C-alpha positions in Angstrom: 86.9 43.9 18.3 84.3 45.3 16.0 82.9 41.8 15.3 82.5 41.0 19.0 80.9 44.5 19.5 78.4 44.1 16.7 77.5 40.4 17.5 77.0 41.3 21.2 74.9 44.3 20.3 72.7 42.3 17.9 72.2 39.5 20.4 71.2 41.9 23.2 68.6 43.5 20.8 67.2 40.1 19.9 66.9 39.4 23.6 64.8 42.6 24.1 67.3 44.8 25.8 66.7 48.6 25.6 68.9 50.3 23.0 71.1 52.1 25.5 71.6 49.0 27.6 72.5 47.0 24.4 75.0 49.7 23.4 76.6 49.9 26.8 76.8 46.2 27.5 78.2 45.3 24.1 80.9 47.9 24.5 81.7 46.5 27.9 82.0 43.0 26.5 84.4 44.1 23.7 86.5 46.1 26.1 86.8 43.2 28.6 87.4 40.6 26.0 90.4 42.6 24.7 91.7 43.0 28.2 91.4 46.8 28.3 91.0 48.3 31.8 87.4 48.2 33.1 87.9 51.8 34.3 87.8 52.8 30.6 84.0 52.2 30.7 83.3 54.8 33.3 85.9 57.2 32.0 84.7 57.3 28.4 81.0 57.4 29.4 81.5 60.4 31.8 83.8 62.2 29.3 81.1 61.9 26.6 78.5 63.9 28.6 81.1 66.4 29.9 80.2 68.6 27.0 79.2 72.3 27.0 76.9 72.0 23.9 75.0 69.2 25.7 74.1 71.6 28.5 71.6 73.1 26.1 69.6 69.9 25.9 68.1 69.9 29.5 67.4 73.6 29.3 65.6 73.4 26.0 63.5 70.5 27.4 62.8 72.6 30.5 61.8 75.6 28.4 59.3 73.6 26.4 57.9 72.1 29.5 57.4 75.5 31.1 55.7 77.0 28.0 53.4 74.0 27.9 52.6 74.5 31.5 51.4 78.1 30.9 48.6 76.7 28.7 49.7 79.0 25.8 49.4 76.2 23.3 45.6 76.4 23.5 45.7 80.1 22.5 48.2 79.4 19.7 45.9 76.6 18.4 42.9 79.0 18.3 45.0 81.7 16.6 46.2 79.3 13.8 42.6 78.0 13.4 41.4 81.5 12.9 44.0 82.1 10.1 43.7 78.9 8.0 40.7 77.0 9.4 38.2 78.0 6.9 40.0 76.5 3.9 39.1 72.9 2.9 41.2 70.6 5.1 41.7 73.6 7.4 42.2 71.7 10.6 44.8 69.5 9.0 46.7 72.7 7.9 46.3 74.0 11.5 47.9 70.8 12.7 51.0 71.3 10.6 51.3 75.1 11.3 50.9 74.5 15.0 53.8 72.0 14.9 56.0 74.6 13.2 55.1 77.2 15.8 55.7 74.8 18.7 59.0 73.7 17.0 60.5 77.0 18.0 59.9 76.1 21.7 60.5 72.3 22.0 63.2 71.0 19.6 62.0 67.4 19.8 59.4 65.3 18.0 58.3 63.4 21.0 57.8 66.6 22.9 55.5 67.9 20.2 53.5 64.7 20.2 53.2 64.7 24.0 52.2 68.3 24.3 50.0 68.7 21.2 49.2 65.2 19.9 46.1 64.4 22.0 44.5 67.9 21.5 45.2 67.9 17.7 43.7 64.4 17.1 40.6 65.2 19.3 39.9 68.5 17.4 40.4 66.9 14.0 38.0 64.0 15.0 35.4 66.6 16.0 35.6 68.2 12.6 35.0 64.8 10.8 38.5 63.5 10.1 39.2 59.8 10.7 41.4 59.1 13.7 43.8 57.2 11.5 44.3 60.3 9.3 44.6 62.6 12.3 47.1 60.5 14.1 49.2 59.9 11.0 49.4 63.7 10.2 50.2 64.6 13.8 53.3 62.4 14.0 54.3 63.4 10.5 54.1 67.1 11.3 56.1 66.4 14.6 59.2 65.8 12.5 59.3 69.6 12.0 60.3 70.1 15.6 63.8 68.5 15.5 64.7 70.5 12.4 63.6 74.0 13.3 65.8 75.7 16.0 66.1 74.9 18.9 66.8 71.4 17.7 68.1 68.9 20.3 69.2 66.3 17.7 71.1 69.0 15.7 72.9 70.1 18.9 73.8 66.5 19.6 75.1 66.1 16.0 77.2 69.2 16.5 78.8 67.7 19.6 79.4 64.3 17.9 80.7 65.7 14.7 82.6 68.6 16.2 81.0 71.3 14.0 79.5 74.7 14.7 76.2 74.2 16.6 75.1 77.8 15.8 75.4 77.2 12.0 73.6 73.9 12.4 70.7 75.4 14.2 70.3 78.2 11.6 70.7 75.6 8.8 67.5 73.9 10.0 65.2 76.9 9.3 64.8 76.6 5.6 64.4 72.8 5.6 61.8 73.0 8.3 59.8 75.5 6.2 60.2 73.2 3.2 58.9 70.3 5.2 55.9 72.4 6.4 55.2 73.4 2.8 55.4 69.8 1.6 53.0 68.6 4.2 50.5 71.4 3.5 50.8 70.8 -0.2 49.9 67.1 0.4 46.9 68.2 2.5 45.7 70.5 -0.2 45.7 67.6 -2.7 44.1 65.2 -0.2 41.5 67.9 0.6 40.2 67.9 -2.9 40.4 64.1 -3.5 38.9 63.1 -0.1 36.6 66.1 0.3 38.2 67.0 3.7 36.0 69.2 5.9 36.3 72.9 6.5 36.7 74.1 10.1 33.6 75.5 11.7 35.5 78.4 13.3 34.0 81.8 12.9 36.9 84.3 12.4 36.5 87.9 13.7 39.0 90.7 13.9 38.5 91.4 17.6 39.1 87.7 18.4 42.1 87.5 16.1 43.7 90.6 17.7 43.0 89.2 21.2 44.6 85.8 20.5 47.5 87.5 18.7 48.2 89.7 21.8 47.9 86.7 24.1 50.1 84.5 22.0 52.8 87.1 21.1 55.0 86.6 24.2 55.3 82.9 23.5 55.7 83.4 19.8 58.7 85.7 20.5 60.6 82.8 22.0 62.2 81.6 18.8 62.8 85.2 17.8 64.7 85.7 21.0 66.7 82.5 20.4 67.6 83.1 16.8 68.3 86.8 17.3 70.6 86.1 20.2 72.5 83.5 18.1 72.9 85.9 15.2 74.0 88.8 17.3 76.8 86.7 18.8 75.8 87.7 22.4 75.3 84.1 23.3 75.8 80.6 21.9 73.3 77.6 22.0 74.0 76.8 25.7 73.5 80.4 26.8 70.5 80.7 24.5 68.9 77.7 26.2 69.4 79.2 29.6 67.9 82.5 28.6 65.0 80.7 27.0 64.3 79.0 30.3 64.4 82.4 32.1 62.1 83.9 29.5 59.6 81.1 29.8 59.5 81.5 33.6 59.2 85.3 33.3 56.2 85.2 30.9 54.6 82.3 32.8 54.7 84.3 36.1 54.2 87.9 35.0 52.4 87.7 31.6 50.2 84.6 31.6 50.2 84.2 35.5 49.4 80.5 35.1 52.8 79.1 36.1 52.4 77.8 39.6 55.0 76.4 42.0 53.5 72.9 41.4 53.9 73.4 37.6 57.5 74.5 38.1 58.2 71.4 40.1 56.5 69.1 37.6 58.4 70.7 34.7 61.7 70.3 36.6 60.8 66.6 37.3 59.9 65.9 33.7 63.1 67.6 32.6 65.2 65.5 34.9 63.6 62.3 33.6 63.9 63.2 30.0 67.5 64.4 30.4 68.4 61.3 32.3 67.1 59.1 29.4 68.9 61.2 26.8 72.2 61.3 28.6 72.1 57.6 29.3 71.8 57.0 25.5 74.5 59.6 24.8 77.0 57.9 27.2 76.3 54.4 26.0 76.4 55.4 22.3 79.6 57.4 22.8 81.2 54.3 24.5 80.1 52.2 21.5 81.5 54.7 19.1 84.8 54.9 21.0 85.2 51.1 20.7 84.7 51.5 16.9 87.3 54.2 16.8 89.8 52.1 18.7 89.3 49.5 15.9 89.8 52.3 13.3 86.3 51.8 11.9 85.8 55.5 11.1 89.0 55.7 9.2 88.3 52.6 7.2 84.7 53.6 6.6 85.9 57.0 5.3 88.4 55.4 3.0 85.7 53.0 1.7 83.2 55.8 1.1 85.8 57.9 -0.8 86.8 54.8 -2.7 83.3 54.5 -4.0 83.1 58.1 -5.1 84.3 61.6 -4.3 81.0 63.1 -5.4 79.2 64.4 -2.3 75.8 63.8 -3.7 76.6 60.1 -4.3 77.9 59.8 -0.7 74.8 61.6 0.7 72.6 59.1 -1.2 74.5 56.2 0.4 74.2 57.9 3.8 70.5 58.2 3.3 70.1 54.5 2.5 72.2 53.6 5.6 70.2 55.9 7.8 66.8 54.7 6.6 67.8 51.2 7.7 69.4 52.3 10.9 66.4 54.4 11.8 64.2 51.4 11.8 66.2 49.8 14.6 68.3 52.4 16.4 67.1 55.3 18.6 67.8 58.5 16.8 70.2 60.0 19.3 72.2 56.8 19.5 72.3 56.6 15.7 73.6 60.2 15.5 76.4 59.6 18.0 77.5 56.3 16.3 77.2 57.3 12.7 78.1 61.0 12.6 81.8 60.6 13.7 82.2 57.8 11.1 80.8 59.5 8.0 81.1 63.2 8.6 84.9 63.6 7.9 84.6 61.7 4.6 81.6 63.7 3.5 83.2 67.0 4.4 86.4 65.9 2.5 84.2 65.2 -0.5 82.8 68.7 -0.4 79.5 68.3 1.4 78.8 71.3 3.8 78.6 70.1 7.5 75.3 71.9 7.9 73.8 69.8 5.0 75.2 66.6 6.5 73.6 67.4 9.9 70.2 68.3 8.6 70.1 65.3 6.2 71.0 63.0 9.0 68.5 64.4 11.5 65.6 64.6 9.0 66.3 61.0 7.9 66.4 59.7 11.5 63.2 61.7 12.3 61.5 59.8 9.5 62.9 56.7 11.2 60.8 57.6 14.3 57.8 56.9 12.0 59.0 53.4 10.9 58.5 50.2 12.8 59.7 48.2 14.7 61.4 50.9 16.9 59.6 54.0 15.7 59.1 55.8 19.0 56.6 58.4 17.5 54.3 55.6 16.5 54.3 54.2 20.1 54.0 57.6 21.6 50.9 58.4 19.5 49.3 55.0 20.1 49.7 55.6 23.9 48.6 59.2 23.8 45.3 58.6 21.9 44.8 55.0 23.0 44.9 53.7 19.4 46.1 50.3 18.1 49.7 50.5 16.9 48.9 49.0 13.5 46.3 51.7 12.9 48.8 54.4 13.7 51.2 52.8 11.2 48.5 52.7 8.5 47.7 56.4 9.2 51.2 57.6 8.7 52.1 55.7 5.5 50.6 58.3 3.1 52.6 61.1 4.7 55.9 59.4 3.8 55.5 61.0 0.4 55.9 64.7 1.5 58.5 63.6 4.1 60.7 61.9 1.5 60.3 64.7 -1.0 61.6 67.2 1.6 64.5 64.8 2.3 65.3 64.6 -1.4 65.4 68.3 -1.8 67.7 68.8 1.2 70.0 66.1 -0.2 70.1 67.3 -3.8 70.5 71.1 -3.1 73.1 71.9 -0.4 72.3 75.6 -0.6 69.0 74.9 1.1 70.9 74.2 4.3 74.2 76.1 3.8 73.0 79.4 2.4 71.2 80.9 5.4 73.9 80.3 8.1 76.6 81.5 5.6 74.7 84.6 4.7 73.7 85.5 8.3 77.1 84.8 9.9 79.4 86.4 7.4 
């Protein structure tokens, strides 16, 4: 069954079928060839999206869309410029820090690129940066979004691997800060070597205070989210709903820029994005179910533990597999297929589930920057009307800090497991 599944999947990809279609059709072929009831297709697909944790996904998407609609990103951009803009390579540092700030509102790399990418590249070009450098940095810094809570990929991993979504979200905080530090460290080195420009912003205390006050309600969004999770008053799904309500509240009463038309457009964008994600989830879950029927997860676990019972060795193997898979598979599909297969063996070997989730998501977010499937590359090329090859050339230098961050998270489990353990016990 597995052979038919994989051959059908590879053939559909070669023919140019979208990932979700290839996953679903190859699963259907395997099910029908082995004379299983056709009703299994619909039953397994529907069951896969009938999940409470997945309810958080559309609401976090909606919250990010609403906050973008308020126009607060412009104020946050100006605030961060005022803080770090005057150092050499200041606008590049602003790019990274703004991605970290927006990460607490969006939870997705493509959302960061769509909301901030065009503005960040334009502003960096005005300061004298090449478009190639600006585009490469922007999509590299967008990888922070899916690591820092709220993280849509981490929520999907929690659902697929059946681990605590609250601990996973908290586990992403330290790695996201490490990734931010690595990118800013690389910029600091590049600033000296390439004589990167300083920002022409003129900081002043009154302007800083004004921007801080304006940006504060939006900046409190991740505080509300993380505080609620830690207090135990609500889980990820409830937190997502409260975040949407908070975004509407500050958009209507504080910023007063959230119009009825903006609400409708945000809802429409949320429906479209959620439809795409859940289509992938359903198709990938069906694909994973066929693999489970053929006992692939059990055999893969035995094979992994047969190689070594050292969690570090198994995580290194996982990283190699994910680096290849990330070049060809959409990240959510990869999580749903690979997580149920490898997570039990890694946990049995002693790897914390929080570390497994963060390593997998960070690795696959790097995959968004690698051709031929890298969606971040295509998104940036479309956003700034730039040749795809130029975007690829621009991002290559930033693989160094990204892989350094991945190596640290892989080598030191405490970087992911310590904070959720400390805060929740």
